[in-house]
C-alpha positions in Angstrom: -67.6 223.9 23.1 -65.8 222.5 26.0 -62.3 223.2 24.3 -60.9 226.2 24.6 -59.1 228.1 21.5 -56.4 230.4 21.8 -54.4 232.6 19.4 -51.1 233.4 19.5 -50.2 236.8 17.1 -46.2 236.3 17.6 -46.0 232.9 17.0 -45.7 233.5 13.1 -47.9 230.8 12.2 -51.3 232.5 10.7 -54.0 232.9 12.7 -56.8 230.7 11.0 -53.5 228.2 10.7 -53.5 227.6 14.4 -57.6 227.1 14.5 -57.4 224.9 12.4 -54.6 223.1 14.1 -56.4 223.5 17.2 -59.8 222.1 16.3 -57.8 218.7 14.4 -55.4 218.2 17.8 -58.7 218.8 19.9 -60.8 216.1 17.6 -58.0 213.3 17.4 -57.8 213.5 21.1 -61.4 213.0 21.4 -61.8 216.5 23.3 -64.1 217.4 20.7 -66.4 214.6 19.9 -68.5 213.9 16.6 -71.5 215.9 16.1 -70.3 218.7 18.8 -71.2 222.1 17.7 -68.3 224.3 17.1 -69.1 228.4 18.1 -70.0 230.3 15.3 -68.2 232.2 13.4 -69.1 235.4 15.1 -68.8 234.1 18.9 -65.0 232.5 18.3 -64.1 235.9 16.5 -65.4 237.8 19.4 -63.8 235.3 22.0 -60.3 235.3 19.6 -60.4 239.2 19.4 -60.2 238.6 15.2 -61.8 238.9 12.2 -64.6 237.0 11.4 -63.0 236.3 8.1 -60.0 234.8 9.4 -62.4 232.4 11.3 -64.9 232.0 8.5 -61.5 231.1 6.1 -60.7 228.4 9.0 -64.1 226.6 9.4 -64.0 226.3 5.3 -60.1 224.7 5.5 -61.9 222.2 8.4 -64.5 221.4 6.0 -62.5 221.0 3.3 -60.6 218.9 5.0 -63.8 216.3 6.2 -62.8 217.6 10.0 -66.5 219.4 10.5 -69.7 220.1 8.5 -71.9 223.3 8.2 -75.8 223.4 8.0 -76.6 226.7 6.8 -78.7 228.3 9.7 -77.7 225.7 12.0 -74.1 226.4 12.1 -70.5 224.0 12.5 -70.3 220.4 13.8 -67.2 218.1 14.2 -68.5 215.7 11.4 -70.3 212.3 12.2 -70.0 210.0 9.5 -67.0 208.3 8.7 -65.5 210.1 12.1 -62.6 208.0 12.7 -60.9 208.5 9.7 -60.9 212.5 10.1 -59.8 212.1 13.4 -56.6 209.8 12.3 -56.2 212.6 9.1 -56.3 215.2 11.4 -53.9 213.6 14.3 -51.4 213.1 11.0 -51.6 216.6 9.9 -50.7 218.2 13.7 -48.3 215.3 13.7 -46.8 216.3 10.4 -46.8 220.2 11.5 -44.7 219.8 14.7 -42.4 217.7 12.9 -42.1 220.3 9.7 -41.3 222.9 12.6 -38.7 221.2 14.5 -36.9 220.4 11.5 -37.0 223.8 10.1 -36.3 224.9 13.1 -33.1 222.0 13.0 -31.9 223.1 9.2 -31.9 227.2 10.6 -29.2 226.0 13.4 -27.2 224.7 10.4 -27.2 220.6 11.2 -27.4 218.6 8.4 -30.1 216.1 7.0 -28.3 213.5 8.3 -27.4 214.9 11.9 -31.3 215.5 11.4 -32.3 212.1 10.7 -30.0 210.8 13.8 -32.2 213.4 16.1 -35.0 211.7 15.1 -34.1 208.1 14.7 -33.1 208.7 18.5 -36.5 209.9 19.3 -37.9 207.6 17.8 -36.6 204.8 19.2 -37.1 206.6 22.8 -41.1 206.7 22.1 -41.4 203.4 20.1 -39.3 200.8 21.6 -40.9 198.2 20.8 -40.7 198.5 17.1 -37.2 198.5 16.7 
């Protein structure tokens, strides 16, 4: 797998979720191509120095979400049939997680709903000016 996965035990985000988000992001960005094989559960657990059950949970979630498929005895692969739809869903999931984190932080800083909406609208106008 050409993509390098990492985990941050101090981030507060569960390790399995970090793996899921990184694989989804890599799939959405085309770093991981349809049909590409992921490391085995055991190998990724060794590489990340985590419990194999953590990696297995991430792979189950990815399979449930339609991002990967597992063939017993062969391994786990980025899903090939309809790869565009799962990639788009993966991109949406990653973006949603990032927005949720930003909104949670804004709320923790005491910003009101209308303040957060103003910030988001400003950012959207900056990045999507043609859609005004």
